[in-house]
N, CA, C and O atoms as CSV, one atom per row, in Angstrom:
chain,resi,resn,atom,element,x,y,z
A,1,MET,N,N,12.625,26.082,2.364
A,1,MET,CA,C,12.813,24.825,3.161
A,1,MET,C,C,11.776,23.835,2.715
A,1,MET,O,O,10.600,24.153,2.538
A,2,ASN,N,N,12.248,22.636,2.540
A,2,ASN,CA,C,11.292,21.549,2.246
A,2,ASN,C,C,10.371,21.100,3.312
A,2,ASN,O,O,10.705,21.157,4.496
A,3,HIS,N,N,9.238,20.662,2.932
A,3,HIS,CA,C,8.297,20.105,3.959
A,3,HIS,C,C,8.675,18.654,4.140
A,3,HIS,O,O,9.086,17.934,3.231
A,4,PRO,N,N,8.482,18.253,5.527
A,4,PRO,CA,C,8.929,16.891,5.750
A,4,PRO,C,C,8.242,15.771,4.892
A,4,PRO,O,O,8.863,14.725,4.703
A,5,ILE,N,N,7.006,15.943,4.373
A,5,ILE,CA,C,6.408,15.036,3.523
A,5,ILE,C,C,7.234,14.850,2.164
A,5,ILE,O,O,7.301,13.753,1.610
A,6,GLU,N,N,7.821,15.931,1.694
A,6,GLU,CA,C,8.565,15.777,0.504
A,6,GLU,C,C,9.864,14.959,0.682
A,6,GLU,O,O,10.329,14.341,-0.276
A,7,ASN,N,N,10.450,14.947,1.886
A,7,ASN,CA,C,11.685,14.177,2.234
A,7,ASN,C,C,11.205,12.756,2.318
A,7,ASN,O,O,11.918,11.860,1.866
A,8,ILE,N,N,9.997,12.482,2.890
A,8,ILE,CA,C,9.545,11.081,3.003
A,8,ILE,C,C,9.213,10.505,1.593
A,8,ILE,O,O,9.558,9.354,1.324
A,9,MET,N,N,8.646,11.165,0.819
A,9,MET,CA,C,8.262,10.765,-0.549
A,9,MET,C,C,9.505,10.613,-1.281
A,9,MET,O,O,9.606,9.622,-2.004
A,10,LYS,N,N,10.485,11.451,-1.208
A,10,LYS,CA,C,11.690,11.342,-2.039
A,10,LYS,C,C,12.443,10.107,-1.675
A,10,LYS,O,O,12.908,9.420,-2.585
A,11,THR,N,N,12.603,9.767,-0.446
A,11,THR,CA,C,13.202,8.700,0.045
A,11,THR,C,C,12.615,7.364,-0.354
A,11,THR,O,O,13.306,6.394,-0.666
A,12,THR,N,N,11.391,7.375,-0.326
A,12,THR,CA,C,10.634,6.159,-0.657
A,12,THR,C,C,10.698,5.876,-2.152
A,12,THR,O,O,10.845,4.733,-2.584
A,13,LEU,N,N,10.581,6.969,-2.942
A,13,LEU,CA,C,10.626,6.700,-4.290
A,13,LEU,C,C,11.914,6.305,-4.767
A,13,LEU,O,O,12.018,5.503,-5.695
A,14,GLU,N,N,12.987,6.858,-4.147
A,14,GLU,CA,C,14.466,6.369,-4.397
A,14,GLU,C,C,14.651,4.918,-4.107
A,14,GLU,O,O,15.324,4.175,-4.821
A,15,ASN,N,N,14.006,4.539,-2.998
A,15,ASN,CA,C,14.160,2.983,-2.783
A,15,ASN,C,C,13.487,2.220,-3.767
A,15,ASN,O,O,14.016,1.218,-4.250
A,16,ILE,N,N,12.230,2.660,-4.143
A,16,ILE,CA,C,11.412,1.850,-5.238
A,16,ILE,C,C,12.350,1.727,-6.526
A,16,ILE,O,O,12.547,0.655,-7.099
A,17,LYS,N,N,12.915,2.965,-6.918
A,17,LYS,CA,C,13.644,2.977,-8.012
A,17,LYS,C,C,14.935,1.916,-8.100
A,17,LYS,O,O,15.326,1.306,-9.096
A,18,ASP,N,N,15.439,1.891,-6.826
A,18,ASP,CA,C,16.540,1.009,-6.587
A,18,ASP,C,C,16.168,-0.604,-6.795
A,18,ASP,O,O,16.898,-1.458,-7.298
A,19,MET,N,N,14.830,-0.771,-6.266
A,19,MET,CA,C,14.371,-2.221,-6.370
A,19,MET,C,C,13.879,-2.490,-7.734
A,19,MET,O,O,14.026,-3.645,-8.134
A,20,ILE,N,N,13.314,-1.622,-8.533
A,20,ILE,CA,C,12.861,-1.891,-9.854
A,20,ILE,C,C,13.580,-1.307,-10.943
A,20,ILE,O,O,13.521,-0.087,-11.092
A,21,ASP,N,N,14.268,-2.035,-11.746
A,21,ASP,CA,C,14.999,-1.580,-12.815
A,21,ASP,C,C,14.758,-2.515,-14.044
A,21,ASP,O,O,13.939,-3.434,-14.010
A,22,VAL,N,N,15.518,-2.220,-15.116
A,22,VAL,CA,C,15.196,-3.007,-16.266
A,22,VAL,C,C,15.515,-4.578,-16.215
A,22,VAL,O,O,15.012,-5.450,-16.924
A,23,ASN,N,N,16.430,-4.718,-15.250
A,23,ASN,CA,C,16.735,-6.143,-14.948
A,23,ASN,C,C,15.846,-6.951,-14.131
A,23,ASN,O,O,16.016,-8.166,-14.033
A,24,THR,N,N,14.897,-6.330,-13.533
A,24,THR,CA,C,13.777,-6.911,-12.835
A,24,THR,C,C,12.735,-7.268,-13.886
A,24,THR,O,O,12.122,-8.317,-13.687
A,25,ILE,N,N,12.443,-6.576,-14.950
A,25,ILE,CA,C,11.469,-6.999,-15.815
A,25,ILE,C,C,11.990,-7.921,-16.787
A,25,ILE,O,O,11.355,-8.956,-16.992
A,26,ILE,N,N,13.097,-7.686,-17.441
A,26,ILE,CA,C,13.812,-8.593,-18.455
A,26,ILE,C,C,15.007,-9.007,-17.626
A,26,ILE,O,O,15.948,-8.255,-17.372
A,27,GLY,N,N,14.891,-10.344,-17.196
A,27,GLY,CA,C,15.939,-10.950,-16.344
A,27,GLY,C,C,17.272,-11.188,-16.954
A,27,GLY,O,O,17.494,-10.955,-18.142
A,28,ASP,N,N,18.193,-11.673,-16.095
A,28,ASP,CA,C,19.534,-11.965,-16.710
A,28,ASP,C,C,19.401,-13.124,-17.548
A,28,ASP,O,O,18.670,-14.053,-17.206
A,29,PRO,N,N,20.169,-13.142,-18.807
A,29,PRO,CA,C,20.115,-14.323,-19.750
A,29,PRO,C,C,20.835,-15.587,-18.963
A,29,PRO,O,O,21.761,-15.468,-18.161
A,30,MET,N,N,20.286,-16.668,-19.317
A,30,MET,CA,C,20.905,-18.033,-18.779
A,30,MET,C,C,21.322,-18.773,-19.937
A,30,MET,O,O,20.561,-18.851,-20.901
A,31,GLN,N,N,22.493,-19.346,-19.947
A,31,GLN,CA,C,23.006,-20.280,-21.024
A,31,GLN,C,C,22.618,-21.667,-20.670
A,31,GLN,O,O,22.718,-21.991,-19.487
A,32,THR,N,N,22.183,-22.541,-21.549
A,32,THR,CA,C,21.861,-23.925,-21.268
A,32,THR,C,C,23.049,-24.825,-21.987
A,32,THR,O,O,23.932,-24.356,-22.705
A,33,ASP,N,N,22.904,-26.024,-21.689
A,33,ASP,CA,C,24.053,-26.917,-22.137
A,33,ASP,C,C,23.956,-27.089,-23.693
A,33,ASP,O,O,24.973,-27.383,-24.321
A,34,ASP,N,N,22.789,-26.917,-24.309
A,34,ASP,CA,C,22.672,-27.101,-25.769
A,34,ASP,C,C,22.945,-25.768,-26.527
A,34,ASP,O,O,22.809,-25.678,-27.747
A,35,GLY,N,N,23.304,-24.831,-25.798
A,35,GLY,CA,C,23.642,-23.579,-26.465
A,35,GLY,C,C,22.584,-22.480,-26.494
A,35,GLY,O,O,22.810,-21.332,-26.877
A,36,SER,N,N,21.401,-22.939,-26.052
A,36,SER,CA,C,20.356,-21.914,-25.998
A,36,SER,C,C,20.507,-20.886,-24.933
A,36,SER,O,O,21.188,-21.082,-23.926
A,37,VAL,N,N,19.858,-19.789,-25.176
A,37,VAL,CA,C,19.916,-18.698,-24.210
A,37,VAL,C,C,18.459,-18.416,-23.881
A,37,VAL,O,O,17.608,-18.132,-24.724
A,38,ILE,N,N,18.224,-18.537,-22.369
A,38,ILE,CA,C,16.854,-18.256,-21.887
A,38,ILE,C,C,16.785,-17.011,-21.071
A,38,ILE,O,O,17.510,-16.870,-20.086
A,39,VAL,N,N,15.802,-15.967,-21.513
A,39,VAL,CA,C,15.654,-14.750,-20.779
A,39,VAL,C,C,14.304,-14.674,-20.105
A,39,VAL,O,O,13.260,-14.662,-20.756
A,40,PRO,N,N,14.349,-14.621,-18.730
A,40,PRO,CA,C,12.982,-14.423,-18.156
A,40,PRO,C,C,12.319,-13.071,-18.349
A,40,PRO,O,O,13.005,-12.050,-18.305
A,41,VAL,N,N,11.074,-13.028,-18.551
A,41,VAL,CA,C,10.417,-11.779,-18.706
A,41,VAL,C,C,9.329,-11.729,-17.585
A,41,VAL,O,O,8.629,-12.724,-17.400
A,42,SER,N,N,9.164,-10.603,-16.834
A,42,SER,CA,C,8.236,-10.449,-15.724
A,42,SER,C,C,7.368,-9.392,-15.904
A,42,SER,O,O,7.598,-8.496,-16.716
A,43,LYS,N,N,6.321,-9.435,-15.156
A,43,LYS,CA,C,5.347,-8.215,-15.044
A,43,LYS,C,C,5.623,-7.679,-13.594
A,43,LYS,O,O,5.778,-8.462,-12.656
A,44,VAL,N,N,5.678,-6.315,-13.445
A,44,VAL,CA,C,5.981,-5.621,-12.345
A,44,VAL,C,C,4.846,-4.754,-11.995
A,44,VAL,O,O,4.553,-3.833,-12.757
A,45,SER,N,N,4.168,-4.962,-10.900
A,45,SER,CA,C,3.002,-4.005,-10.429
A,45,SER,C,C,3.429,-3.375,-9.082
A,45,SER,O,O,4.087,-3.991,-8.243
A,46,PHE,N,N,3.061,-2.272,-8.959
A,46,PHE,CA,C,3.440,-1.623,-7.580
A,46,PHE,C,C,2.400,-0.565,-7.270
A,46,PHE,O,O,1.694,-0.039,-8.131
A,47,GLY,N,N,2.363,-0.314,-6.073
A,47,GLY,CA,C,1.485,0.730,-5.505
A,47,GLY,C,C,2.218,1.595,-4.508
A,47,GLY,O,O,3.105,1.096,-3.815
A,48,PHE,N,N,1.903,2.809,-4.408
A,48,PHE,CA,C,2.668,3.772,-3.372
A,48,PHE,C,C,1.716,4.627,-2.863
A,48,PHE,O,O,0.850,5.129,-3.580
A,49,VAL,N,N,1.822,4.864,-1.500
A,49,VAL,CA,C,0.991,5.874,-0.825
A,49,VAL,C,C,1.763,6.725,0.263
A,49,VAL,O,O,2.555,6.193,1.042
A,50,ALA,N,N,1.522,7.890,0.267
A,50,ALA,CA,C,2.155,8.762,1.290
A,50,ALA,C,C,1.208,9.728,1.926
A,50,ALA,O,O,0.300,10.205,1.245
A,51,GLY,N,N,1.349,10.039,3.144
A,51,GLY,CA,C,0.508,10.911,3.789
A,51,GLY,C,C,1.158,11.496,5.099
A,51,GLY,O,O,2.157,11.040,5.655
A,52,GLY,N,N,0.477,12.498,5.460
A,52,GLY,CA,C,0.920,12.989,6.799
A,52,GLY,C,C,0.010,14.252,7.194
A,52,GLY,O,O,-0.863,14.691,6.445
A,53,GLY,N,N,0.295,14.750,8.375
A,53,GLY,CA,C,-0.313,15.901,8.722
A,53,GLY,C,C,0.314,16.617,9.930
A,53,GLY,O,O,1.120,16.049,10.668
A,54,GLU,N,N,-0.107,17.946,10.106
A,54,GLU,CA,C,0.504,18.547,11.168
A,54,GLU,C,C,-0.582,18.743,12.365
A,54,GLU,O,O,-1.656,19.289,12.113
A,55,TYR,N,N,-0.330,18.369,13.425
A,55,TYR,CA,C,-1.289,18.170,14.499
A,55,TYR,C,C,-0.949,19.136,15.713
A,55,TYR,O,O,0.154,19.670,15.833
A,56,GLY,N,N,-1.903,19.293,16.519
A,56,GLY,CA,C,-1.869,19.824,17.766
A,56,GLY,C,C,-1.497,21.331,17.764
A,56,GLY,O,O,-1.714,22.023,16.769
A,57,ASN,N,N,-0.945,21.819,18.868
A,57,ASN,CA,C,-0.458,23.270,19.071
A,57,ASN,C,C,0.816,23.347,18.472
A,57,ASN,O,O,1.427,22.327,18.153
A,58,PRO,N,N,1.292,24.562,18.283
A,58,PRO,CA,C,2.607,24.938,17.714
A,58,PRO,C,C,3.626,24.243,18.533
A,58,PRO,O,O,3.427,24.024,19.728
A,59,ALA,N,N,4.695,23.897,17.933
A,59,ALA,CA,C,5.753,23.146,18.641
A,59,ALA,C,C,6.487,24.223,19.568
A,59,ALA,O,O,6.674,25.336,19.076
A,60,PRO,N,N,6.901,23.981,20.825
A,60,PRO,CA,C,7.324,24.990,21.732
A,60,PRO,C,C,8.576,25.439,21.132
A,60,PRO,O,O,9.308,24.615,20.584
A,61,GLY,N,N,8.900,26.732,21.192
A,61,GLY,CA,C,10.023,27.381,20.909
A,61,GLY,C,C,10.219,27.751,19.382
A,61,GLY,O,O,11.202,28.368,18.971
A,62,THR,N,N,9.199,27.315,18.601
A,62,THR,CA,C,9.335,27.716,17.237
A,62,THR,C,C,8.904,29.061,16.952
A,62,THR,O,O,7.812,29.486,17.330
A,63,PRO,N,N,9.840,29.824,16.211
A,63,PRO,CA,C,9.376,31.318,15.929
A,63,PRO,C,C,8.264,31.337,14.985
A,63,PRO,O,O,8.088,30.426,14.177
A,64,THR,N,N,7.555,32.303,15.071
A,64,THR,CA,C,6.447,32.567,14.136
A,64,THR,C,C,6.955,33.592,13.068
A,64,THR,O,O,7.090,34.782,13.350
A,65,ALA,N,N,7.204,33.132,11.951
A,65,ALA,CA,C,7.725,33.875,10.848
A,65,ALA,C,C,6.813,33.786,9.643
A,65,ALA,O,O,5.796,33.093,9.648
A,66,ALA,N,N,7.200,34.493,8.635
A,66,ALA,CA,C,6.260,34.422,7.375
A,66,ALA,C,C,6.339,32.976,6.806
A,66,ALA,O,O,5.376,32.512,6.196
A,67,ASP,N,N,7.441,32.284,6.994
A,67,ASP,CA,C,7.532,30.930,6.499
A,67,ASP,C,C,7.414,30.049,7.754
A,67,ASP,O,O,8.409,29.755,8.418
A,68,ASP,N,N,6.159,29.631,8.065
A,68,ASP,CA,C,6.052,28.834,9.266
A,68,ASP,C,C,5.498,27.533,8.940
A,68,ASP,O,O,4.468,27.115,9.470
A,69,THR,N,N,6.279,26.779,7.930
A,69,THR,CA,C,5.927,25.472,7.410
A,69,THR,C,C,6.096,24.395,8.502
A,69,THR,O,O,5.425,23.364,8.471
A,70,HIS,N,N,7.060,24.666,9.528
A,70,HIS,CA,C,7.428,23.699,10.518
A,70,HIS,C,C,6.830,24.122,11.873
A,70,HIS,O,O,7.303,23.685,12.922
A,71,ARG,N,N,5.803,24.962,11.848
A,71,ARG,CA,C,5.403,25.602,13.148
A,71,ARG,C,C,4.640,24.425,13.958
A,71,ARG,O,O,4.734,24.386,15.185
A,72,PHE,N,N,4.000,23.616,13.354
A,72,PHE,CA,C,3.075,22.427,14.002
A,72,PHE,C,C,3.871,21.117,13.937
A,72,PHE,O,O,4.531,20.835,12.936
A,73,PRO,N,N,3.804,20.324,15.007
A,73,PRO,CA,C,4.289,18.943,14.823
A,73,PRO,C,C,3.798,18.216,13.722
A,73,PRO,O,O,2.598,18.217,13.449
A,74,PHE,N,N,4.743,17.517,12.988
A,74,PHE,CA,C,4.268,16.779,11.806
A,74,PHE,C,C,4.411,15.195,12.022
A,74,PHE,O,O,5.366,14.701,12.623
A,75,ALA,N,N,3.370,14.461,11.473
A,75,ALA,CA,C,3.481,13.060,11.555
A,75,ALA,C,C,3.125,12.558,10.203
A,75,ALA,O,O,2.163,13.045,9.610
A,76,GLY,N,N,3.889,11.555,9.652
A,76,GLY,CA,C,3.675,11.130,8.306
A,76,GLY,C,C,4.286,9.731,8.136
A,76,GLY,O,O,5.038,9.210,8.959
A,77,GLY,N,N,3.893,9.194,7.012
A,77,GLY,CA,C,4.359,7.770,6.730
A,77,GLY,C,C,4.120,7.560,5.316
A,77,GLY,O,O,3.330,8.269,4.693
A,78,THR,N,N,4.852,6.497,4.723
A,78,THR,CA,C,4.654,6.034,3.324
A,78,THR,C,C,4.596,4.500,3.439
A,78,THR,O,O,5.081,3.831,4.350
A,79,SER,N,N,3.890,4.035,2.314
A,79,SER,CA,C,3.916,2.620,2.159
A,79,SER,C,C,4.077,2.167,0.651
A,79,SER,O,O,3.631,2.916,-0.218
A,80,ALA,N,N,4.622,1.113,0.335
A,80,ALA,CA,C,4.671,0.727,-0.941
A,80,ALA,C,C,4.496,-0.925,-1.062
A,80,ALA,O,O,4.954,-1.686,-0.209
A,81,GLY,N,N,3.832,-1.333,-2.139
A,81,GLY,CA,C,3.751,-2.774,-2.389
A,81,GLY,C,C,4.269,-2.984,-3.814
A,81,GLY,O,O,4.014,-2.237,-4.758
A,82,ILE,N,N,5.047,-4.115,-3.864
A,82,ILE,CA,C,5.493,-4.489,-5.304
A,82,ILE,C,C,5.096,-5.976,-5.497
A,82,ILE,O,O,5.263,-6.770,-4.571
A,83,SER,N,N,4.605,-6.341,-6.613
A,83,SER,CA,C,4.341,-7.623,-7.090
A,83,SER,C,C,5.196,-7.970,-8.424
A,83,SER,O,O,5.175,-7.242,-9.417
A,84,LEU,N,N,5.873,-9.044,-8.343
A,84,LEU,CA,C,6.708,-9.471,-9.529
A,84,LEU,C,C,6.129,-10.765,-10.084
A,84,LEU,O,O,6.112,-11.739,-9.332
A,85,THR,N,N,5.691,-10.869,-11.222
A,85,THR,CA,C,4.940,-12.012,-11.719
A,85,THR,C,C,5.637,-12.461,-13.134
A,85,THR,O,O,5.632,-11.719,-14.116
A,86,PRO,N,N,6.243,-13.773,-13.121
A,86,PRO,CA,C,6.792,-14.247,-14.412
A,86,PRO,C,C,5.824,-14.472,-15.359
A,86,PRO,O,O,4.907,-15.256,-15.117
A,87,VAL,N,N,5.917,-13.804,-16.560
A,87,VAL,CA,C,4.891,-14.048,-17.793
A,87,VAL,C,C,5.474,-14.820,-18.911
A,87,VAL,O,O,4.691,-15.454,-19.617
A,88,ALA,N,N,6.769,-14.856,-19.175
A,88,ALA,CA,C,7.147,-15.655,-20.156
A,88,ALA,C,C,8.723,-15.771,-20.231
A,88,ALA,O,O,9.428,-15.108,-19.470
A,89,PHE,N,N,9.246,-16.621,-21.159
A,89,PHE,CA,C,10.656,-16.821,-21.211
A,89,PHE,C,C,10.900,-16.666,-22.734
A,89,PHE,O,O,10.146,-17.129,-23.590
A,90,LEU,N,N,12.003,-15.985,-22.978
A,90,LEU,CA,C,12.395,-15.801,-24.407
A,90,LEU,C,C,13.544,-16.793,-24.608
A,90,LEU,O,O,14.577,-16.705,-23.944
A,91,VAL,N,N,13.345,-17.756,-25.551
A,91,VAL,CA,C,14.335,-18.770,-25.664
A,91,VAL,C,C,14.934,-18.569,-27.133
A,91,VAL,O,O,14.215,-18.600,-28.132
A,92,ALA,N,N,16.304,-18.364,-27.174
A,92,ALA,CA,C,16.895,-18.268,-28.280
A,92,ALA,C,C,17.956,-19.291,-28.590
A,92,ALA,O,O,18.936,-19.404,-27.855
A,93,SER,N,N,17.778,-20.075,-29.714
A,93,SER,CA,C,18.648,-21.154,-30.012
A,93,SER,C,C,19.203,-20.762,-31.379
A,93,SER,O,O,18.887,-19.703,-31.923
A,94,GLU,N,N,20.097,-21.709,-31.949
A,94,GLU,CA,C,20.832,-21.468,-33.126
A,94,GLU,C,C,19.921,-21.034,-34.278
A,94,GLU,O,O,20.247,-20.085,-34.990
A,95,ASP,N,N,18.898,-21.645,-34.454
A,95,ASP,CA,C,17.998,-21.601,-35.562
A,95,ASP,C,C,16.623,-20.826,-35.443
A,95,ASP,O,O,15.945,-20.453,-36.401
A,96,GLN,N,N,16.318,-20.643,-34.056
A,96,GLN,CA,C,14.959,-19.959,-33.829
A,96,GLN,C,C,14.992,-19.215,-32.661
A,96,GLN,O,O,15.896,-19.370,-31.840
A,97,MET,N,N,13.966,-18.312,-32.490
A,97,MET,CA,C,13.766,-17.736,-31.210
A,97,MET,C,C,12.261,-17.834,-30.857
A,97,MET,O,O,11.411,-17.662,-31.730
A,98,ARG,N,N,11.974,-18.080,-29.722
A,98,ARG,CA,C,10.650,-18.552,-29.297
A,98,ARG,C,C,10.207,-17.705,-28.146
A,98,ARG,O,O,11.123,-17.308,-27.426
A,99,VAL,N,N,8.946,-17.334,-27.815
A,99,VAL,CA,C,8.451,-16.891,-26.608
A,99,VAL,C,C,7.544,-17.925,-26.072
A,99,VAL,O,O,6.563,-18.353,-26.680
A,100,MET,N,N,7.942,-18.315,-24.854
A,100,MET,CA,C,7.203,-19.468,-24.170
A,100,MET,C,C,6.472,-18.827,-22.940
A,100,MET,O,O,7.132,-18.503,-21.952
A,101,PRO,N,N,5.197,-18.653,-22.987
A,101,PRO,CA,C,4.373,-17.994,-21.911
A,101,PRO,C,C,4.285,-18.995,-20.741
A,101,PRO,O,O,4.255,-20.208,-20.948
A,102,THR,N,N,4.245,-18.476,-19.553
A,102,THR,CA,C,4.144,-19.275,-18.442
A,102,THR,C,C,2.759,-19.828,-18.134
A,102,THR,O,O,2.572,-20.825,-17.437
A,103,GLN,N,N,1.736,-19.050,-18.749
A,103,GLN,CA,C,0.365,-19.404,-18.596
A,103,GLN,C,C,-0.198,-20.032,-19.916
A,103,GLN,O,O,-0.522,-19.334,-20.877
A,104,CYS,N,N,-0.285,-21.300,-19.897
A,104,CYS,CA,C,-0.702,-22.032,-21.100
A,104,CYS,C,C,-2.147,-22.378,-20.826
A,104,CYS,O,O,-2.439,-23.151,-19.913
A,105,ASN,N,N,-3.128,-21.769,-21.668
A,105,ASN,CA,C,-4.572,-22.214,-21.419
A,105,ASN,C,C,-4.816,-23.209,-22.408
A,105,ASN,O,O,-4.920,-22.966,-23.611
A,106,SER,N,N,-4.914,-24.454,-21.826
A,106,SER,CA,C,-5.379,-25.554,-22.607
A,106,SER,C,C,-6.698,-25.885,-22.155
A,106,SER,O,O,-7.148,-25.326,-21.155
A,107,PRO,N,N,-7.430,-26.819,-22.851
A,107,PRO,CA,C,-8.830,-27.297,-22.352
A,107,PRO,C,C,-8.712,-28.037,-21.043
A,107,PRO,O,O,-9.674,-28.075,-20.276
A,108,TYR,N,N,-7.580,-28.621,-20.762
A,108,TYR,CA,C,-7.388,-29.251,-19.470
A,108,TYR,C,C,-7.294,-28.297,-18.314
A,108,TYR,O,O,-7.749,-28.624,-17.218
A,109,ASP,N,N,-6.714,-27.112,-18.515
A,109,ASP,CA,C,-6.521,-26.111,-17.526
A,109,ASP,C,C,-7.948,-25.571,-17.197
A,109,ASP,O,O,-8.281,-25.367,-16.030
A,110,ARG,N,N,-8.760,-25.351,-18.225
A,110,ARG,CA,C,-10.132,-24.861,-18.169
A,110,ARG,C,C,-10.991,-25.889,-17.273
A,110,ARG,O,O,-11.768,-25.523,-16.390
A,111,ILE,N,N,-10.756,-27.137,-17.604
A,111,ILE,CA,C,-11.587,-28.130,-16.928
A,111,ILE,C,C,-11.271,-28.032,-15.394
A,111,ILE,O,O,-12.159,-27.863,-14.558
A,112,VAL,N,N,-9.916,-28.153,-15.080
A,112,VAL,CA,C,-9.587,-27.931,-13.669
A,112,VAL,C,C,-10.133,-26.703,-12.966
A,112,VAL,O,O,-10.517,-26.757,-11.797
A,113,ASP,N,N,-10.161,-25.590,-13.695
A,113,ASP,CA,C,-10.714,-24.335,-13.146
A,113,ASP,C,C,-12.118,-24.434,-12.837
A,113,ASP,O,O,-12.598,-23.921,-11.827
A,114,ILE,N,N,-12.820,-25.118,-13.730
A,114,ILE,CA,C,-14.405,-25.227,-13.445
A,114,ILE,C,C,-14.824,-26.239,-12.477
A,114,ILE,O,O,-15.898,-26.167,-11.879
A,115,VAL,N,N,-13.979,-27.176,-12.324
A,115,VAL,CA,C,-14.428,-28.335,-11.382
A,115,VAL,C,C,-15.065,-27.925,-9.963
A,115,VAL,O,O,-16.091,-28.456,-9.540
A,116,PRO,N,N,-14.370,-26.946,-9.280
A,116,PRO,CA,C,-15.013,-26.568,-7.996
A,116,PRO,C,C,-16.346,-25.887,-8.217
A,116,PRO,O,O,-17.185,-25.951,-7.317
A,117,GLN,N,N,-16.618,-25.222,-9.369
A,117,GLN,CA,C,-17.837,-24.475,-9.624
A,117,GLN,C,C,-18.886,-25.642,-9.951
A,117,GLN,O,O,-19.982,-25.564,-9.396
A,118,VAL,N,N,-18.648,-26.641,-10.750
A,118,VAL,CA,C,-19.463,-27.653,-10.947
A,118,VAL,C,C,-19.928,-28.491,-9.753
A,118,VAL,O,O,-21.093,-28.869,-9.629
A,119,LEU,N,N,-18.954,-28.756,-8.889
A,119,LEU,CA,C,-19.233,-29.540,-7.658
A,119,LEU,C,C,-20.176,-28.676,-6.781
A,119,LEU,O,O,-21.057,-29.250,-6.142
A,120,CYS,N,N,-20.050,-27.397,-6.717
A,120,CYS,CA,C,-20.902,-26.506,-6.017
A,120,CYS,C,C,-22.307,-26.562,-6.483
A,120,CYS,O,O,-23.240,-26.621,-5.682
A,121,GLU,N,N,-22.481,-26.545,-7.835
A,121,GLU,CA,C,-23.829,-26.566,-8.493
A,121,GLU,C,C,-24.427,-27.908,-8.244
A,121,GLU,O,O,-25.633,-27.946,-8.003
A,122,ILE,N,N,-23.743,-29.012,-8.271
A,122,ILE,CA,C,-24.243,-30.322,-7.975
A,122,ILE,C,C,-24.781,-30.396,-6.477
A,122,ILE,O,O,-25.864,-30.920,-6.214
A,123,LYS,N,N,-23.954,-29.840,-5.525
A,123,LYS,CA,C,-24.329,-29.891,-4.189
A,123,LYS,C,C,-25.616,-29.066,-3.960
A,123,LYS,O,O,-26.432,-29.464,-3.128
A,124,LYS,N,N,-25.833,-27.928,-4.665
A,124,LYS,CA,C,-27.002,-27.015,-4.439
A,124,LYS,C,C,-28.139,-27.887,-4.991
A,124,LYS,O,O,-29.181,-28.024,-4.351
A,125,PHE,N,N,-27.936,-28.478,-6.185
A,125,PHE,CA,C,-29.002,-29.318,-6.713
A,125,PHE,C,C,-29.438,-30.531,-5.841
A,125,PHE,O,O,-30.645,-30.744,-5.719
A,126,VAL,N,N,-28.632,-31.251,-5.293
A,126,VAL,CA,C,-28.834,-32.283,-4.324
A,126,VAL,C,C,-29.646,-31.745,-3.106
A,126,VAL,O,O,-30.700,-32.258,-2.728
A,127,GLU,N,N,-29.028,-30.614,-2.505
A,127,GLU,CA,C,-29.610,-30.071,-1.306
A,127,GLU,C,C,-31.063,-29.654,-1.581
A,127,GLU,O,O,-31.919,-29.740,-0.701
A,128,GLY,N,N,-31.334,-29.187,-2.857
A,128,GLY,CA,C,-32.730,-28.696,-3.203
A,128,GLY,C,C,-33.640,-29.857,-3.380
A,128,GLY,O,O,-34.843,-29.683,-3.189
A,129,LEU,N,N,-33.211,-30.959,-3.706
A,129,LEU,CA,C,-33.995,-32.149,-4.048
A,129,LEU,C,C,-34.430,-32.653,-2.483
A,129,LEU,O,O,-35.579,-32.993,-2.199
A,130,GLN,N,N,-33.378,-32.637,-1.589
A,130,GLN,CA,C,-33.670,-33.144,-0.253
A,130,GLN,C,C,-34.701,-32.250,0.526
A,130,GLN,O,O,-35.400,-32.728,1.420
A,131,GLN,N,N,-34.763,-30.969,0.157
A,131,GLN,CA,C,-35.598,-30.138,0.798
A,131,GLN,C,C,-37.181,-30.152,0.468
A,131,GLN,O,O,-38.077,-29.791,1.231
A,132,LYS,N,N,-37.314,-30.641,-0.812
A,132,LYS,CA,C,-38.617,-30.681,-1.348
A,132,LYS,C,C,-39.383,-31.798,-0.642
A,132,LYS,O,O,-38.905,-32.911,-0.420
A,133,GLU,N,N,-40.579,-31.415,-0.319
A,133,GLU,CA,C,-41.505,-32.477,0.368
A,133,GLU,C,C,-42.664,-32.812,-0.669
A,133,GLU,O,O,-42.972,-32.085,-1.613
A,134,CYS,N,N,-43.240,-33.990,-0.358
A,134,CYS,CA,C,-44.296,-34.387,-1.154
A,134,CYS,C,C,-45.657,-33.619,-0.728
A,134,CYS,O,O,-46.015,-33.427,0.434
A,135,TYR,N,N,-46.301,-33.243,-1.821
A,135,TYR,CA,C,-47.430,-32.559,-1.617
A,135,TYR,C,C,-48.751,-33.484,-1.689
A,135,TYR,O,O,-48.944,-34.283,-2.606
A,136,THR,N,N,-49.610,-33.285,-0.640
A,136,THR,CA,C,-50.713,-34.127,-0.539
A,136,THR,C,C,-51.862,-33.169,-0.858
A,136,THR,O,O,-51.804,-32.008,-0.454
A,137,PRO,N,N,-52.920,-33.619,-1.577
A,137,PRO,CA,C,-54.092,-32.701,-1.791
A,137,PRO,C,C,-54.746,-32.380,-0.478
A,137,PRO,O,O,-54.851,-33.183,0.449
A,138,GLY,N,N,-55.161,-31.188,-0.474
A,138,GLY,CA,C,-56.019,-30.771,0.689
A,138,GLY,C,C,-54.981,-30.243,1.942
A,138,GLY,O,O,-55.489,-29.648,2.892
A,139,ASP,N,N,-53.686,-30.455,1.909
A,139,ASP,CA,C,-52.776,-29.990,2.712
A,139,ASP,C,C,-52.178,-28.817,2.339
A,139,ASP,O,O,-51.374,-28.789,1.407
A,140,ASN,N,N,-52.558,-27.608,3.118
A,140,ASN,CA,C,-52.134,-26.367,2.730
A,140,ASN,C,C,-50.929,-25.899,3.421
A,140,ASN,O,O,-50.579,-24.732,3.244
A,141,THR,N,N,-50.180,-26.757,4.273
A,141,THR,CA,C,-49.013,-26.323,4.995
A,141,THR,C,C,-47.721,-26.348,4.111
A,141,THR,O,O,-46.768,-25.623,4.397
A,142,ASN,N,N,-47.700,-27.179,3.046
A,142,ASN,CA,C,-46.542,-27.267,2.075
A,142,ASN,C,C,-47.050,-26.314,0.930
A,142,ASN,O,O,-48.060,-26.644,0.310
A,143,THR,N,N,-46.479,-25.299,0.664
A,143,THR,CA,C,-46.774,-24.436,-0.554
A,143,THR,C,C,-45.596,-24.295,-1.316
A,143,THR,O,O,-45.608,-23.631,-2.352
């Protein structure tokens, strides 16, 4: 006889298998007006966890036999998380085939990425200047 956790895991994994197939990673081709074919390519990440336990006293009315896997009440559960991220497009035209990534790292992208960090550093510098006080000889309160 199967343990209840086996049934829970089997059901969850079958549902994940139904959600993620090759068409999820390599998408359906799309035809454009100029005759080119575009195929989306994605990255799929997923996590899966299952757990359970038998708790309390033996369930009432359960016989005690050599195989007493269901003697105690069982509680269990599963969870799964799936992330689908587009990474590129395959573009096939009459004379060439190209891979067009969705993440183009140009110098302008890098500038946009570091602007918040630069502003934070400028703010810290200005606040540091405002906190400094003038030192007068013989005054030991400002060190």
